[in-house]
C-alpha positions in Angstrom: 18.3 3.5 -20.6 16.8 0.2 -19.4 18.6 -2.4 -17.2 19.0 -5.6 -18.4 18.1 -8.8 -16.0 20.1 -11.9 -15.8 18.0 -15.2 -16.8 18.0 -16.0 -13.0 16.1 -12.9 -12.2 13.9 -12.8 -15.3 11.9 -15.8 -14.0 11.1 -14.1 -10.8 9.4 -11.0 -12.2 5.9 -12.6 -12.1 6.2 -13.6 -8.6 7.7 -10.0 -7.4 4.7 -8.2 -9.6 2.1 -10.4 -7.8 3.7 -9.2 -4.3 3.4 -5.5 -5.5 0.1 -6.0 -6.3 -1.1 -7.5 -3.2 0.4 -5.1 -1.1 -1.7 -2.5 -3.0 -5.1 -4.5 -2.6 -4.3 -4.7 1.0 -3.0 -1.2 1.6 -6.0 0.1 -0.3 -8.5 -2.2 1.8 -6.8 -1.0 5.1 -7.3 2.6 3.8 -11.1 2.1 3.1 -11.3 0.8 7.0 -10.4 4.2 8.3 -12.4 6.3 5.2 -15.7 4.8 5.8 -18.0 3.1 8.3 -17.7 -0.8 8.1 -20.6 -2.7 5.8 -21.0 -6.3 6.3 -19.1 -7.2 3.2 -16.3 -5.6 4.5 -16.2 -7.4 7.9 -16.7 -10.6 5.9 -13.6 -9.5 3.6 -11.4 -8.4 6.8 -12.1 -11.9 8.5 -11.3 -14.0 5.3 -8.3 -12.3 4.8 -7.1 -12.6 8.3 -7.3 -16.4 8.2 -5.2 -16.8 5.1 -1.9 -18.2 5.5 -0.5 -14.8 3.9 -1.6 -12.8 7.1 0.1 -15.0 9.5 3.6 -12.6 9.6 1.1 -10.0 11.0 -2.2 -11.3 12.6 -2.1 -12.9 15.8 -4.4 -16.2 16.4 -6.3 -14.3 19.1 -7.2 -11.3 16.5 -8.1 -13.9 14.0 -10.1 -15.8 16.4 -12.0 -12.5 17.5 -12.8 -11.3 13.8 -14.2 -15.0 13.4 -16.8 -14.6 15.6 -18.3 -11.7 13.6 -18.9 -13.7 10.4 -22.6 -13.6 11.1 -23.3 -10.1 12.5 -26.8 -9.2 12.5 -28.0 -5.7 11.3 -28.5 -4.3 15.2 -24.6 -5.4 15.7 -23.7 -3.6 12.2 -25.6 -0.5 13.2 -23.5 -0.5 16.7 -20.3 -0.7 14.6 -21.3 2.1 12.1 -22.0 4.4 15.4 -18.6 3.4 17.1 -16.8 4.4 13.4 -18.6 7.8 13.8 -17.6 8.1 17.6 -13.9 7.5 17.0 -13.1 9.2 14.0 -15.6 11.6 13.1 -17.5 13.3 16.3 -14.8 15.1 18.4 -16.2 14.2 21.6 -15.3 11.9 24.7 -14.3 8.8 22.1 -12.7 10.6 19.3 -9.4 9.6 18.0 -7.9 12.3 15.5 -6.8 10.3 12.4 -4.3 12.9 11.4 -0.4 12.6 11.4 -0.1 16.8 12.5 -2.1 15.9 15.5 0.3 13.4 16.8 3.6 15.1 15.4 3.0 18.8 15.7 0.2 18.8 18.3 -2.6 20.5 16.1 -4.0 20.1 12.6 -2.8 21.6 9.8 1.1 21.3 11.0 4.5 21.0 9.4 3.5 17.5 8.9 0.5 18.1 6.7 2.6 20.7 4.5 4.9 17.9 3.9 2.7 15.2 3.0 0.9 17.8 0.7 4.1 18.4 -1.1 5.0 14.7 -1.4 1.5 14.1 -3.1 1.9 17.1 -5.4 5.5 16.2 -6.5 4.2 12.4 -7.2 0.8 13.5 -8.8 -1.3 11.8 -6.1 -4.7 13.1 -5.8 -7.1 12.2 -2.7 -10.4 10.4 -3.9 -13.0 12.9 -4.2 -15.4 10.6 -2.6 -13.6 10.6 0.5 -12.9 14.2 0.9 -10.3 14.2 3.7 -7.1 15.8 4.8 -3.7 14.9 3.1 -2.4 13.6 6.5 -5.4 11.2 7.4 -4.1 8.0 7.9 -6.5 6.7 5.4 -5.4 9.0 2.9 -1.3 7.9 3.6 -2.4 4.2 3.4 -4.2 5.0 -0.1 -1.1 6.6 -1.4 0.9 3.6 -0.3 -1.3 1.7 -2.2 -1.1 4.0 -5.3 2.7 3.5 -4.9 2.5 -0.5 -4.9 0.4 -0.4 -8.0 3.0 1.7 -9.6 5.5 -0.5 -8.6 3.3 -3.8 -10.0 3.1 -1.9 -13.4 7.0 -1.4 -13.2 7.4 -4.8 -12.6 5.2 -5.9 -15.7 7.3 -3.7 -18.1 10.7 -4.7 -16.5 11.6 -1.0 -15.7 13.9 -1.8 -13.0 15.2 1.7 -12.7 11.7 3.0 -11.5 11.1 -0.1 -9.4 14.2 1.3 -7.5 12.6 4.7 -7.2 9.7 3.4 -6.1 11.0 1.4 -3.6 12.9 4.2 -2.4 9.7 6.3 -1.8 7.5 3.6 -0.2 10.5 2.8 2.4 10.9 6.7 3.1 7.1 7.2 3.4 6.5 4.5 5.8 9.6 5.5 7.8 9.6 9.0 7.7 5.8 9.4 8.1 3.4 6.5 8.7 5.4 4.7 11.2 6.2 7.7 13.0 2.5 8.1 14.3 0.8 5.1 13.6 1.6 3.1 16.9 0.4 5.9 18.8 -2.6 6.0 16.9 -3.2 2.3 17.1 -2.9 2.4 20.9 -5.2 5.3 21.2 -8.0 3.7 19.1 -7.4 0.4 21.8 -7.8 2.7 24.6 -10.7 4.6 23.4 -12.9 1.4 22.4 -14.1 -1.7 23.9 -15.2 -2.9 20.4 -13.4 -5.5 19.2 -13.7 -5.2 15.6 -11.8 -1.6 15.8 -9.1 -3.3 18.2 -8.5 -5.9 15.6 -8.5 -3.2 12.7 -5.8 -1.3 14.5 -3.7 -4.2 15.4 -4.3 -5.5 11.8 -3.1 -2.0 10.4 0.1 -1.6 12.5 1.1 -5.2 12.2 1.0 -5.2 8.4 2.8 -2.0 8.0 5.8 -3.4 10.1 5.6 -6.6 8.6 5.9 -4.6 4.9 9.1 -2.9 6.2 10.2 -5.9 7.6 9.3 -8.6 5.0 8.5 -7.0 1.7 10.9 -3.9 1.1 14.1 -6.4 1.0 13.2 -8.6 -2.0 16.2 -10.7 -2.1 18.1 -11.4 -5.3 16.1 -8.3 -7.0 16.9 -5.9 -3.8 20.9 -6.7 -4.1 20.7 -6.4 -7.7 18.9 -2.9 -8.1 20.9 -1.1 -5.5 
């Protein structure tokens, strides 16, 4: 049976639906940064996003300024960024940074963390996009899962299904706290240690900053949070 909302809360549904949509979009965007090499459009988009007022909670001025200087990247610079992407995330040589939860939490690929993640995806019907063909505990895949949850939350707000909103909040919070935040700081620190390329240092800082900000600021939604508990 659907929960009826007081008039005061009814007026806020659109703003919370918009927040869920924005979170979904940004999680999808962060996911794409880890799942495929950068393009000029992606760099431009990241620069615009980090200079927006909404990003002030998780992007330092130094990071925003550093990305702004990349606004007019040339073909040779872009080629170098693409090569750095492969060196960091694809080719297991000196610069390689394993972007998999199981490596950081279990010490090897396909550990217990991988199995737990696969079971969560199976239970909730999440399928990894075929074009990426990555393991379930790849950071890009986990961020895409969060994006999907936020997208479903947006739909639940629009349909005024507060029971579903409550369930999705619980899943989002548990997944962030029991999985992503347990290893993302180590991943981002390792990226910053292995590369001297500002784009990837900024990418790591922005990803970690957004996830931490999301837990602190976005998973506690004022009157609605109190009401649906």
